[in-house]
C-alpha positions as CSV (number, residue, x, y, z in Angstrom):
1,X,118.3,62.8,153.4
2,X,115.5,60.4,152.3
3,X,114.8,62.5,149.2
4,X,112.9,60.4,146.7
5,X,114.0,60.5,143.0
6,X,111.8,60.0,140.0
7,X,113.5,58.9,136.8
8,X,116.0,59.3,135.2
9,X,115.0,59.4,131.6
10,X,111.4,60.5,132.3
11,X,108.9,63.2,131.2
12,X,108.2,64.1,134.9
13,X,105.1,64.2,137.0
14,X,101.8,66.1,137.3
15,X,99.2,66.5,140.0
16,X,96.5,68.6,138.4
17,X,94.4,68.9,141.5
18,X,97.1,71.2,143.1
19,X,98.3,72.7,139.9
20,X,101.6,70.9,139.9
21,X,103.3,70.3,136.5
22,X,106.9,69.2,136.9
23,X,107.1,67.8,133.4
24,X,107.8,68.8,129.8
25,X,104.5,67.4,128.5
26,X,102.9,69.5,125.8
27,X,99.5,69.4,127.6
28,X,98.4,69.9,131.2
29,X,95.4,67.7,132.0
30,X,92.4,68.9,134.1
31,X,91.9,67.4,137.6
32,X,90.2,64.0,137.7
33,X,90.1,60.7,139.5
34,X,92.3,58.5,137.3
35,X,96.1,58.1,138.0
36,X,98.3,57.1,135.1
37,X,101.8,55.8,135.8
38,X,104.1,54.8,132.9
39,X,107.7,53.8,132.3
40,X,107.4,55.4,128.8
41,X,107.3,59.1,128.4
42,X,105.8,58.7,125.0
43,X,102.9,56.9,126.5
44,X,102.3,59.8,128.9
45,X,102.1,62.4,126.2
46,X,100.0,60.2,124.0
47,X,97.5,59.5,126.8
48,X,97.2,63.2,127.6
49,X,96.7,64.1,123.9
50,X,94.0,61.4,123.7
51,X,92.3,62.5,126.9
52,X,92.2,66.3,126.1
53,X,89.3,66.3,123.6
54,X,87.4,63.9,125.8
55,X,87.6,66.1,128.9
56,X,89.1,63.2,130.9
57,X,91.0,64.4,133.9
58,X,93.7,62.8,136.1
59,X,94.6,62.8,139.8
60,X,98.3,62.0,139.0
61,X,100.3,61.5,135.8
62,X,103.8,60.1,136.6
63,X,106.6,59.1,134.2
64,X,108.9,56.7,136.0
65,X,111.6,56.3,133.4
66,X,114.4,54.1,134.4
67,X,113.2,53.8,138.1
68,X,116.5,54.4,139.8
69,X,114.5,54.9,143.0
70,X,110.7,55.4,142.8
71,X,109.2,52.4,141.1
72,X,105.7,50.9,140.5
73,X,105.5,49.5,144.1
74,X,106.1,53.0,145.6
75,X,103.5,54.6,143.3
76,X,100.9,51.9,143.9
77,X,101.3,52.3,147.7
78,X,100.9,56.1,147.4
79,X,98.0,56.0,145.0
80,X,96.1,53.3,147.0
81,X,96.0,55.7,149.9
82,X,95.2,58.8,147.9
83,X,91.5,59.7,148.4
84,X,91.4,61.7,145.1
85,X,92.4,58.6,143.0
86,X,89.5,56.3,142.0
87,X,91.4,54.1,139.5
88,X,95.0,53.4,138.5
89,X,96.3,52.8,135.0
90,X,99.8,51.4,134.5
91,X,102.1,51.1,131.5
92,X,104.7,48.5,132.4
93,X,107.8,47.4,130.6
94,X,109.4,45.7,133.6
95,X,109.2,45.3,137.4
96,X,112.3,45.7,139.5
97,X,111.3,44.2,142.9
98,X,108.9,41.3,142.6
99,X,107.7,41.0,146.3
100,X,107.5,44.8,146.8
101,X,105.4,45.1,143.6
102,X,103.1,42.2,144.5
103,X,102.5,43.5,148.0
104,X,101.7,47.0,146.7
105,X,99.6,45.8,143.8
106,X,97.5,43.4,146.0
107,X,96.9,46.2,148.5
108,X,95.9,48.7,145.8
109,X,93.7,46.4,143.8
110,X,91.6,45.6,146.9
111,X,90.7,49.2,147.2
112,X,90.3,50.4,143.6
113,X,90.6,49.2,140.0
114,X,94.1,48.8,138.7
115,X,94.5,48.3,134.9
116,X,97.9,47.4,133.4
117,X,99.3,47.4,129.9
118,X,102.5,45.2,129.8
119,X,104.8,45.6,126.9
120,X,107.4,43.1,125.8
121,X,105.7,39.7,125.3
122,X,108.8,38.0,123.8
123,X,110.8,35.8,126.1
124,X,113.9,34.6,124.4
125,X,115.6,33.9,127.7
126,X,113.1,31.1,128.4
127,X,114.2,29.2,125.3
128,X,117.6,28.6,126.9
129,X,116.1,26.7,129.8
130,X,116.9,23.0,129.9
131,X,113.6,21.6,131.2
132,X,110.1,21.6,129.8
133,X,108.9,23.9,132.7
134,X,111.7,26.4,131.9
135,X,110.6,26.4,128.2
136,X,107.0,27.1,129.2
137,X,107.5,29.6,132.0
138,X,108.3,32.6,129.7
139,X,108.6,36.0,131.3
140,X,105.3,37.4,130.0
141,X,103.4,34.4,131.3
142,X,104.9,35.1,134.7
143,X,103.7,38.7,134.5
144,X,100.3,37.5,133.5
145,X,100.2,35.3,136.6
146,X,101.4,38.1,138.8
147,X,98.8,40.5,137.5
148,X,96.0,38.0,138.0
149,X,97.2,37.0,141.5
150,X,97.2,40.7,142.5
151,X,93.6,41.3,141.2
152,X,94.7,43.7,138.5
153,X,93.1,43.8,135.1
154,X,95.4,43.4,132.1
155,X,94.7,45.0,128.7
156,X,96.4,44.0,125.5
157,X,96.9,47.2,123.4
158,X,97.4,50.9,123.7
159,X,93.9,51.5,122.2
160,X,92.4,49.2,124.8
161,X,94.2,51.1,127.6
162,X,92.8,54.4,126.2
163,X,89.3,52.8,126.2
164,X,89.9,51.5,129.7
165,X,90.7,55.0,130.9
166,X,87.4,56.2,129.6
167,X,85.5,53.3,131.0
168,X,87.0,53.9,134.5
169,X,86.5,57.6,134.4
170,X,82.8,57.4,133.4
171,X,81.4,54.2,134.9
172,X,80.8,52.8,138.4
173,X,81.5,49.4,139.8
174,X,79.7,46.7,137.7
175,X,77.5,44.4,139.8
176,X,76.8,41.7,137.2
177,X,77.6,40.5,133.7
178,X,74.3,40.6,131.9
179,X,74.2,43.1,129.0
180,X,71.2,44.5,127.2
181,X,71.6,46.2,123.9
182,X,69.4,49.0,122.5
183,X,70.0,49.9,118.8
184,X,68.3,51.7,116.0
185,X,70.1,49.4,113.5
186,X,69.9,45.6,113.5
187,X,73.4,45.2,112.0
188,X,75.0,47.2,114.8
189,X,73.2,45.1,117.4
190,X,74.5,41.9,115.8
191,X,78.0,43.3,115.7
192,X,77.8,44.0,119.4
193,X,76.4,40.6,120.2
194,X,79.2,39.0,118.1
195,X,81.8,41.0,119.9
196,X,80.5,39.9,123.2
197,X,80.4,36.2,122.2
198,X,83.9,36.4,120.6
199,X,85.5,38.0,123.7
200,X,83.9,35.5,126.0
201,X,85.0,32.6,123.8
202,X,88.6,33.7,124.1
203,X,88.6,33.2,127.9
204,X,90.5,30.3,129.4
205,X,88.7,27.0,129.1
206,X,87.8,26.5,132.8
207,X,86.9,30.0,133.9
208,X,83.2,31.0,134.2
209,X,81.8,33.1,131.5
210,X,82.2,36.8,132.2
211,X,79.8,38.8,130.0
212,X,76.6,37.6,128.4
213,X,73.4,38.9,126.7
214,X,70.7,39.5,129.3
215,X,67.5,37.5,129.0
216,X,64.6,39.9,129.1
217,X,61.7,39.2,131.4
218,X,58.1,38.8,130.2
219,X,57.1,42.0,131.9
220,X,59.9,43.9,130.2
221,X,58.9,42.5,126.8
222,X,55.3,43.5,127.4
223,X,56.4,47.0,128.3
224,X,58.5,47.3,125.2
225,X,55.6,46.0,123.1
226,X,53.6,49.0,124.3
227,X,56.4,51.5,123.7
228,X,57.9,50.4,120.4
229,X,56.7,49.8,116.8
230,X,55.2,46.4,116.0
231,X,58.3,45.6,114.0
232,X,60.8,45.8,116.9
233,X,63.0,42.8,117.4
234,X,61.2,41.4,120.4
235,X,64.4,40.2,122.1
236,X,67.9,41.3,123.1
237,X,69.4,43.2,121.2
238,X,66.4,45.5,121.3
239,X,66.1,46.9,117.8
240,X,63.9,50.0,118.1
241,X,64.0,50.6,114.3
242,X,65.9,53.1,112.2
243,X,63.5,56.0,112.5
244,X,63.7,56.0,116.3
245,X,63.3,59.5,117.8
246,X,64.8,60.3,121.2
247,X,61.6,59.4,123.0
248,X,61.8,55.8,121.8
249,X,65.4,55.5,123.1
250,X,64.2,56.9,126.4
251,X,61.3,54.4,126.7
252,X,63.4,51.4,125.8
253,X,66.2,52.5,128.3
254,X,63.7,53.0,131.1
255,X,62.1,49.6,130.6
256,X,65.4,47.8,130.6
257,X,66.7,49.7,133.7
258,X,63.7,48.3,135.6
259,X,64.5,44.7,134.6
260,X,66.2,42.8,137.5
261,X,67.8,40.5,134.9
262,X,69.8,43.4,133.3
263,X,73.0,44.6,134.8
264,X,74.3,47.0,132.1
265,X,72.9,48.6,128.9
266,X,74.7,49.4,125.7
267,X,72.9,52.0,123.6
268,X,73.9,52.1,119.9
269,X,73.0,54.7,117.2
270,X,73.4,54.4,113.5
271,X,73.0,57.7,111.6
272,X,69.9,57.9,109.3
273,X,68.1,60.7,107.5
274,X,65.0,59.9,109.6
275,X,66.3,60.8,113.0
276,X,68.9,63.1,114.6
277,X,71.7,61.5,116.5
278,X,72.0,64.5,118.8
279,X,68.4,64.3,119.8
280,X,68.7,60.6,120.6
281,X,71.9,61.3,122.7
282,X,70.1,64.0,124.7
283,X,67.2,61.6,125.4
284,X,69.6,59.0,126.7
285,X,71.4,61.5,128.9
286,X,68.2,62.8,130.3
287,X,67.0,59.2,131.1
288,X,70.3,58.4,132.9
289,X,70.3,61.6,134.9
290,X,66.7,61.0,135.9
291,X,67.5,57.5,137.2
292,X,67.2,57.1,141.0
293,X,70.5,56.6,142.7
294,X,69.6,53.2,143.8
295,X,68.7,52.1,140.3
296,X,71.9,53.5,138.8
297,X,74.2,52.0,141.4
298,X,75.9,49.0,139.6
299,X,73.9,49.5,136.4
300,X,76.2,51.2,134.0
301,X,75.1,52.7,130.7
302,X,77.6,52.5,127.8
303,X,77.0,54.2,124.4
304,X,78.4,54.0,120.9
305,X,77.2,56.5,118.3
306,X,78.5,55.1,115.0
307,X,80.1,57.3,112.3
308,X,82.1,60.5,112.5
309,X,80.5,63.6,111.0
310,X,77.1,63.4,112.8
311,X,78.2,61.3,115.8
312,X,81.0,63.7,117.0
313,X,78.6,66.2,118.5
314,X,76.7,63.4,120.3
315,X,79.9,62.0,121.8
316,X,80.8,65.4,123.2
317,X,77.4,65.5,124.9
318,X,78.0,62.1,126.5
319,X,81.5,63.0,127.7
320,X,80.1,66.3,129.2
321,X,77.4,64.3,130.9
322,X,79.8,61.7,132.3
323,X,78.5,58.8,130.3
324,X,80.9,56.3,128.7
325,X,80.9,56.6,124.9
326,X,82.9,54.7,122.2
327,X,83.4,54.9,118.4
328,X,82.3,51.3,117.6
329,X,80.2,48.5,119.2
330,X,83.3,46.4,119.6
331,X,85.0,49.1,121.7
332,X,81.9,49.5,123.8
333,X,81.6,45.8,124.5
334,X,85.3,45.8,125.5
335,X,84.6,48.6,128.0
336,X,81.7,46.7,129.5
337,X,83.9,43.6,129.8
338,X,86.7,45.6,131.5
339,X,84.2,46.3,134.3
340,X,82.9,42.8,134.4
341,X,86.3,41.1,134.5
342,X,87.6,43.4,137.1
343,X,84.5,42.4,139.2
344,X,85.3,38.7,138.6
345,X,89.0,39.1,139.6
346,X,88.0,40.8,142.8
347,X,85.4,38.1,143.6
348,X,88.1,35.4,143.0
349,X,90.4,37.2,145.4
350,X,87.7,37.2,148.1
351,X,86.7,33.5,147.7
352,X,87.5,31.4,150.8
353,X,89.7,28.4,150.0
354,X,88.5,25.1,151.4
355,X,90.4,23.5,154.2
356,X,92.8,20.9,152.8
357,X,91.6,17.4,153.6
358,X,95.1,16.0,154.0
359,X,97.4,18.4,155.8
360,X,100.8,16.9,156.0
361,X,104.3,17.7,157.2
362,X,107.0,17.0,154.6
363,X,110.2,15.2,155.4
364,X,112.3,18.3,154.9
365,X,115.6,16.7,156.2
366,X,115.3,13.8,153.7
367,X,114.8,16.2,150.8
368,X,117.6,18.5,151.9
369,X,120.0,15.5,152.3
370,X,119.3,14.4,148.7
371,X,119.8,18.0,147.4
372,X,123.0,18.5,149.3
373,X,124.4,15.2,148.1
374,X,124.0,16.3,144.5
375,X,125.6,19.7,145.2
376,X,128.5,18.1,147.1
377,X,129.2,16.0,144.0
378,X,129.3,19.1,141.8
379,X,126.1,18.0,139.9
380,X,123.5,20.4,138.7
381,X,120.9,17.7,138.2
382,X,119.8,15.2,140.8
383,X,120.1,11.5,139.9
384,X,117.0,9.3,139.8
385,X,117.3,8.1,143.4
386,X,117.7,11.7,144.7
387,X,114.7,12.9,142.7
388,X,112.6,10.0,144.1
389,X,113.7,11.0,147.6
390,X,112.7,14.6,147.2
391,X,109.3,13.8,145.7
392,X,108.6,11.1,148.2
393,X,109.5,13.5,151.0
394,X,106.5,15.6,149.8
395,X,104.3,12.6,149.3
396,X,104.0,13.0,145.5
397,X,103.0,9.5,144.3
398,X,105.7,7.6,142.4
399,X,105.8,4.1,140.9
400,X,108.1,1.5,142.5
401,X,111.6,1.8,141.2
402,X,115.1,0.3,141.6
403,X,118.5,1.2,140.1
404,X,120.9,-1.1,138.3
405,X,124.5,-0.7,137.1
406,X,124.5,-3.0,134.1
407,X,122.1,-5.2,132.1
408,X,122.4,-8.2,134.5
409,X,121.5,-6.1,137.5
410,X,118.7,-4.5,135.5
411,X,117.2,-7.9,134.9
412,X,117.4,-8.8,138.6
413,X,115.9,-5.4,139.6
414,X,113.0,-5.9,137.2
415,X,112.3,-9.3,138.6
416,X,112.2,-7.8,142.1
417,X,109.7,-5.1,141.0
418,X,107.5,-7.4,139.0
419,X,106.8,-7.4,135.2
420,X,106.1,-5.5,133.1
421,X,108.6,-2.7,133.7
422,X,109.9,0.5,132.2
423,X,113.7,0.7,131.6
424,X,115.4,4.1,131.5
425,X,119.0,5.2,131.1
426,X,120.6,7.1,133.9
427,X,122.9,9.9,132.9
428,X,123.7,13.4,134.4
429,X,124.2,14.7,130.9
430,X,120.8,13.7,129.5
431,X,117.7,15.7,130.6
432,X,115.2,14.3,128.2
433,X,115.8,10.6,127.8
434,X,113.2,10.0,125.1
435,X,115.1,12.5,122.8
436,X,118.0,10.0,122.5
437,X,116.1,6.7,122.7
438,X,117.0,6.2,126.3
439,X,113.7,4.6,127.3
440,X,112.2,1.1,126.8
441,X,108.6,0.4,127.9
442,X,106.5,-2.6,128.6
443,X,109.3,-5.2,129.1
444,X,107.7,-8.5,130.1
445,X,110.6,-10.7,131.3
446,X,114.2,-10.7,132.4
447,X,115.6,-11.6,129.0
448,X,113.7,-8.6,127.4
449,X,115.2,-6.3,130.0
450,X,118.8,-7.6,129.4
451,X,118.4,-7.1,125.6
452,X,116.8,-3.7,126.0
453,X,119.5,-2.5,128.4
454,X,122.3,-3.5,125.9
455,X,120.4,-1.8,123.1
456,X,119.9,1.4,125.2
457,X,123.7,1.6,125.8
458,X,124.4,1.2,122.1
459,X,121.7,3.7,121.0
460,X,122.7,6.4,123.5
461,X,126.4,5.9,122.8
462,X,125.8,6.7,119.1
463,X,123.6,9.7,119.8
464,X,125.7,11.2,122.6
465,X,129.1,9.6,122.7
466,X,130.4,12.0,125.4
467,X,127.5,11.5,127.8
468,X,128.3,9.7,131.0
469,X,126.2,6.6,131.7
470,X,125.5,5.7,135.3
471,X,123.4,2.7,134.7
472,X,119.7,2.1,134.6
473,X,116.5,2.9,136.4
474,X,113.8,0.2,136.5
475,X,110.2,1.3,137.2
476,X,107.0,-0.5,137.7
477,X,105.1,-0.2,134.4
478,X,102.1,2.0,135.2
479,X,99.2,1.1,132.9
480,X,96.2,3.4,133.3
481,X,94.0,3.3,130.3
482,X,92.5,6.7,129.7
483,X,94.9,8.5,132.1
484,X,95.8,12.0,130.9
485,X,99.5,13.0,130.7
486,X,100.1,16.3,132.5
487,X,103.1,18.5,133.3
488,X,103.8,19.9,136.7
489,X,106.9,21.6,137.9
490,X,108.8,24.6,139.1
491,X,110.8,27.3,137.3
492,X,112.7,30.4,138.2
493,X,111.9,34.0,137.1
494,X,114.4,36.7,137.5
495,X,111.9,39.1,139.0
496,X,109.2,37.1,140.7
497,X,111.3,34.1,141.8
498,X,109.9,30.5,141.8
499,X,106.8,29.8,139.8
500,X,104.6,26.7,139.6
501,X,103.9,25.4,136.1
502,X,101.0,23.2,135.1
503,X,99.8,22.0,131.7
504,X,99.4,19.2,129.3
505,X,102.3,16.8,129.3
506,X,103.9,14.2,127.1
507,X,106.8,14.3,124.6
508,X,105.0,17.0,122.5
509,X,104.7,19.4,125.4
510,X,106.4,22.3,123.7
511,X,104.4,21.8,120.5
512,X,101.0,21.6,122.3
513,X,102.0,24.7,124.4
514,X,99.2,24.4,126.9
515,X,100.3,25.6,130.2
516,X,99.6,28.1,133.0
517,X,101.8,29.7,135.5
518,X,101.1,30.5,139.2
519,X,103.0,32.2,141.9
520,X,103.5,30.2,145.1
521,X,102.3,29.7,147.7
522,X,99.1,28.1,146.5
523,X,96.0,26.8,148.2
524,X,93.3,24.5,146.7
525,X,91.4,27.5,145.2
526,X,94.4,29.0,143.6
527,X,95.7,25.7,142.3
528,X,92.3,24.9,140.7
529,X,92.2,28.4,139.1
530,X,95.6,27.7,137.6
531,X,94.4,24.5,136.1
532,X,91.3,26.2,134.7
533,X,93.6,28.5,132.6
534,X,94.6,25.5,130.4
535,X,92.8,23.6,127.6
536,X,93.6,20.3,129.2
537,X,91.2,21.3,132.0
538,X,88.3,20.2,129.9
539,X,89.7,16.8,129.5
540,X,90.1,16.5,133.2
541,X,86.4,17.0,133.6
542,X,85.7,13.7,131.9
543,X,84.1,13.0,128.5
544,X,82.0,10.3,126.9
545,X,82.7,7.1,128.9
546,X,85.8,8.5,130.8
547,X,85.2,9.7,134.3
548,X,86.6,13.0,135.6
549,X,90.1,13.0,136.9
550,X,90.9,13.5,140.6
551,X,91.3,17.3,140.3
552,X,91.9,17.7,144.1
553,X,94.9,15.3,143.9
554,X,96.4,17.3,141.0
555,X,95.8,20.5,143.0
556,X,97.6,18.9,146.0
557,X,100.7,18.2,143.9
558,X,100.8,21.9,142.8
559,X,100.4,23.1,146.4
560,X,103.2,20.8,147.5
561,X,105.5,22.0,144.7
562,X,105.0,25.5,145.9
563,X,105.8,24.4,149.4
564,X,108.9,22.7,148.1
565,X,110.1,25.9,146.4
566,X,109.7,27.8,149.6
567,X,111.6,25.3,151.8
568,X,114.4,24.4,149.4
569,X,115.9,27.5,147.7
570,X,118.5,25.4,145.9
571,X,115.9,24.0,143.5
572,X,115.9,26.1,140.4
573,X,113.9,23.8,138.0
574,X,111.7,20.8,138.7
575,X,109.9,19.0,135.9
576,X,107.4,16.1,136.4
577,X,106.4,14.9,132.9
578,X,104.3,12.9,132.6
579,X,102.2,13.2,135.7
580,X,99.4,10.7,135.0
581,X,96.0,11.7,136.2
582,X,92.7,9.8,136.2
583,X,89.8,9.1,138.5
584,X,92.0,7.1,140.9
585,X,94.5,9.9,141.5
586,X,97.9,11.0,140.2
587,X,101.3,9.3,139.8
588,X,104.6,10.9,138.7
589,X,106.1,8.8,136.0
590,X,109.3,10.8,135.2
591,X,110.9,13.8,136.9
592,X,114.0,16.0,136.8
593,X,115.3,18.4,139.3
594,X,118.1,21.0,138.8
595,X,119.8,22.7,141.7
596,X,122.2,25.6,142.3
597,X,123.6,27.4,145.3
598,X,120.9,29.6,147.1
599,X,121.6,33.3,147.5
600,X,118.6,33.7,149.8
601,X,116.3,31.7,151.9
602,X,113.4,29.9,150.2
603,X,110.7,32.1,151.6
604,X,112.6,35.3,150.7
605,X,112.8,34.2,147.0
606,X,109.0,34.0,146.7
607,X,107.2,37.1,145.3
608,X,104.4,36.4,147.8
609,X,105.4,35.7,151.4
610,X,104.4,32.2,152.3
611,X,102.6,31.1,155.5
612,X,105.1,31.8,158.4
613,X,104.7,28.6,160.3
614,X,107.8,29.4,162.2
615,X,105.6,31.8,164.2
616,X,103.5,29.0,165.5
617,X,103.8,28.8,169.3
618,X,102.0,27.6,172.4
619,X,100.8,29.7,175.3
620,X,99.0,29.4,178.7
621,X,96.1,31.5,180.0
622,X,95.9,32.8,183.5
623,X,93.9,29.7,184.6
624,X,96.4,27.3,183.1
625,X,94.5,26.6,179.9
626,X,96.9,25.8,177.0
627,X,96.2,27.5,173.7
628,X,97.9,27.4,170.3
629,X,99.0,30.7,168.9
630,X,99.5,30.8,165.1
631,X,99.2,33.1,162.1
632,X,95.8,33.2,160.5
633,X,95.1,31.2,157.3
634,X,92.7,32.0,154.4
635,X,90.6,28.9,155.2
636,X,90.1,30.3,158.8
637,X,87.2,32.5,157.6
638,X,84.4,30.2,159.0
639,X,86.2,30.2,162.4
640,X,86.4,34.0,162.3
641,X,82.6,34.2,161.6
642,X,82.1,31.9,164.6
643,X,84.2,34.1,166.8
644,X,82.2,37.2,165.8
645,X,79.0,35.3,166.5
646,X,80.2,34.7,170.0
647,X,80.9,38.4,170.6
648,X,78.3,40.6,172.2
649,X,76.9,43.6,170.4
650,X,78.7,45.8,172.8
651,X,82.1,44.0,172.2
652,X,81.6,44.3,168.5
653,X,80.8,48.0,168.8
654,X,84.0,48.6,170.9
655,X,86.0,46.7,168.3
656,X,84.6,48.3,165.1
657,X,83.5,51.7,166.6
658,X,80.0,51.3,165.3
659,X,77.1,48.9,165.9
660,X,77.5,45.8,163.7
661,X,75.9,42.3,163.6
662,X,78.6,39.9,162.8
663,X,81.1,40.1,159.9
664,X,80.4,40.4,156.2
665,X,82.2,37.9,153.9
666,X,84.2,40.8,152.5
667,X,85.5,41.9,155.9
668,X,86.2,38.3,157.1
669,X,88.0,37.5,153.8
670,X,90.1,40.6,154.2
671,X,91.1,39.7,157.7
672,X,92.0,36.1,156.9
673,X,93.6,36.5,153.4
674,X,96.5,38.7,154.4
675,X,99.9,39.6,153.0
676,X,102.3,38.2,155.5
677,X,105.0,40.5,154.2
678,X,103.2,43.6,155.4
679,X,100.7,42.5,158.0
680,X,100.2,39.8,160.5
681,X,97.2,38.3,162.2
682,X,97.7,35.9,165.1
683,X,94.8,33.7,166.3
684,X,94.5,31.9,169.7
685,X,93.1,28.4,169.2
686,X,91.7,25.9,171.8
687,X,90.2,22.6,170.8
688,X,89.5,23.8,167.3
689,X,87.8,27.0,168.5
690,X,89.2,30.5,167.7
691,X,89.3,32.4,170.9
692,X,90.6,35.7,169.6
693,X,92.6,37.4,166.9
694,X,95.2,40.2,166.9
695,X,96.2,41.9,163.7
696,X,98.6,44.6,162.6
697,X,99.0,46.3,159.2
698,X,102.3,48.1,158.5
699,X,103.0,51.0,156.3
700,X,105.3,50.1,153.3
701,X,108.4,51.5,155.1
702,X,107.6,49.6,158.3
703,X,107.8,52.8,160.3
704,X,104.6,52.0,162.1
705,X,101.8,49.5,162.1
706,X,98.2,49.9,163.2
707,X,96.9,47.1,165.4
708,X,93.4,45.7,166.3
709,X,92.3,42.9,168.5
710,X,89.0,40.9,169.1
711,X,88.3,38.2,171.7
712,X,85.2,36.0,172.2
713,X,83.0,37.5,174.9
714,X,82.7,34.2,176.7
715,X,86.5,33.9,177.0
716,X,87.2,37.5,178.1
717,X,88.9,38.1,181.4
718,X,91.1,35.0,181.1
719,X,94.1,36.6,179.5
720,X,93.5,35.7,175.8
721,X,93.8,39.4,174.7
722,X,97.0,39.9,176.8
723,X,98.6,36.8,175.5
724,X,97.8,37.7,171.8
725,X,99.0,41.2,172.2
726,X,102.2,40.2,173.9
727,X,103.0,37.8,171.1
728,X,101.9,40.3,168.4
729,X,104.4,42.8,169.9
730,X,107.2,40.2,169.7
731,X,106.4,39.5,166.0
732,X,106.2,43.2,165.1
733,X,109.6,43.7,166.7
734,X,111.1,40.7,164.8
735,X,109.6,42.0,161.6
736,X,111.3,45.4,162.0
737,X,108.2,47.5,162.7
738,X,109.1,50.9,164.3
739,X,106.0,51.3,166.4
740,X,102.6,49.8,167.0
741,X,99.7,52.3,167.1
742,X,96.0,52.0,167.6
743,X,92.8,53.8,168.3
744,X,90.6,52.8,171.3
745,X,87.2,54.1,172.3
746,X,87.6,56.1,175.5
747,X,84.9,54.0,177.2
748,X,86.9,50.7,176.4
749,X,88.6,50.8,179.8
750,X,89.7,47.2,179.7
751,X,91.6,47.7,176.4
752,X,93.2,50.9,177.7
753,X,94.3,49.1,180.9
754,X,95.9,46.3,178.9
755,X,97.7,48.8,176.7
756,X,99.2,50.5,179.8
757,X,100.3,47.2,181.2
758,X,102.0,46.4,177.9
759,X,103.9,49.7,177.8
760,X,101.8,51.7,175.3
761,X,101.8,55.5,175.6
762,X,98.2,56.7,175.9
763,X,97.0,60.1,174.7
764,X,93.8,61.9,173.6
765,X,92.9,62.1,170.0
766,X,93.0,65.8,169.2
767,X,90.4,65.4,166.4
768,X,87.8,63.1,168.2
769,X,87.0,63.4,172.0
770,X,85.6,59.8,171.9
771,X,88.9,58.3,170.8
772,X,92.2,57.6,172.6
773,X,95.5,57.1,170.7
774,X,97.9,54.4,172.0
775,X,101.4,53.8,170.7
776,X,104.4,51.6,171.6
777,X,107.8,52.2,170.2
778,X,109.7,49.0,169.3
779,X,113.4,48.4,169.2
780,X,113.8,47.1,165.6
781,X,115.5,43.6,165.5
């Protein structure tokens, strides 16, 4: 009967705005704009108990329990569309459906802040993995990557989640990261500055700083000189001296709010016998309330009244006035950084990736043949020749290599390659050859190769007598002074499927433990962001007399690994270690690949649907002009701007229902960076020019999808729109969409005529006489 079930093993759910309390919570919260969804019932009751004295309300409180039916994906979809929910808090112990969760989370996080506390950082299962990448791709690291890819903000502790709830309830979107501090005690200001510096210092090595002390302008300093005692600090933090009355707080706050170099203000108060904390609090409240709306927009004010006995009343005043307040400077700084980092995450989501300079088509049949050969032989691990075939099929650079069955053949192979060479044992039972002394490097002549080969047989035989030996691999000895040893590979997560691993490589990779996880598919921007989350990133930038490594070449390897995971579902682990990188490029010195039977297609295993290149097709306009029809790509944003620039103002008004001049970056990024699992945008291309775009966005259950279309004004009347819509209908039907729906301005007669030709039912909008509703039922494939 399509009845949805919440639980079992849950506290229940509450919707305070309509008076619904279907729970056994000890408290019923007031209505608010924060939704809290938790797997743990104890977290629900603890959150409500914490929120009650702070007068923080909730739009929804949902305890999911064991998630037999309704899960985080369902709740994120519901809350993203709920107009009464401004922010979403999650307490997560585990996710059940990776792709469903990612699609819902990405959609929700684009619309409103989503903060998540993830429990269970241990990952004992990863320690059983055989390769380096499996060791490093622990479950929690995959969750970390998933949250970041979705644009969510992760918090680390229950206390931080509580603080985040207050921050979201009582602050607006944060426009910048420059913080000014006002305090009546120098020590408190120093503590706040230290907390900011400490938090910023813990960020990944390559990411831009998020959060800094504001530099006060000369005009602001002069204004503060006039308003404050001569002994004030004359800098940021602004120490207004311990005897500061409320009027001094107000004067400092107003001066800082007028400074264009200040994005947020933290106001601190230390109790003294010379001034009343409540009076100072009222002065701050009055100043904030008196702020013009334009000034307050994006300029949050955070407060921390230190102490307990005297500060309690002031905190109640701030809560009643809707101003964020905290117990300590550290907590207040954390609240500020929550807002800043959320802003940074959203900015990263909206960045347009550059077009790849070297688009290529991999040799998929060659890679598949090598994988199938190993599986047909009952082997989990590909042999050296098969590994080389797979990597070469995706144009990952490799040294010249030959195989040999015995020491004599090894000497001959080495001579053919050219000295010096590296000699490696070949065995399906040995994953890490260096662990058993199965490698000899820098061999300079044939005699040295024969001697080393005999020694390797003896050494490995003693270390692993039961191991099968299939001969030797001879490789060109790559000598790159100053090259950095990296690790790149693939691993498998039970929830989110294949993940790309990158980090510092070498034999001590587990000890160094410097790696980052990313969910494929990747583009140059995402690959670079992944690298920035590692310490080795700094080495890649160059230092002293060493030039920077070819970062774009490394990124291309990570992109191609993600592509390999999508196109070959049998690959369960892939480990390139070391991947040498320097200014000349990259080269894979050693690699391993483990395979197993695939239960689903490669694309279906990915938590994020990859680019559906199978939907690429050709079409012909009414005048015979041939065009390419393909799904939109994130790097198409410049082409979309060009398309809009060649649309008349009237065409733009008919498309967007309001007069507009071109597209903003935010709108264009949203139309090109799509979730191929829930939406589709097809573009018509001719000689590198985007002629038009047709897009649909489906509801989570695929019952219906809303469509929109835009065509260049100078190409209208030639069948571009008809061709795009015809193809969009085919794709929607193949995807399992129940019906396509749209809204058309009544005066847009050309669009209405096309809809009728394509079989859409046309009816008036009962709520708006200017709109016409069109819908077309589809037979689901």
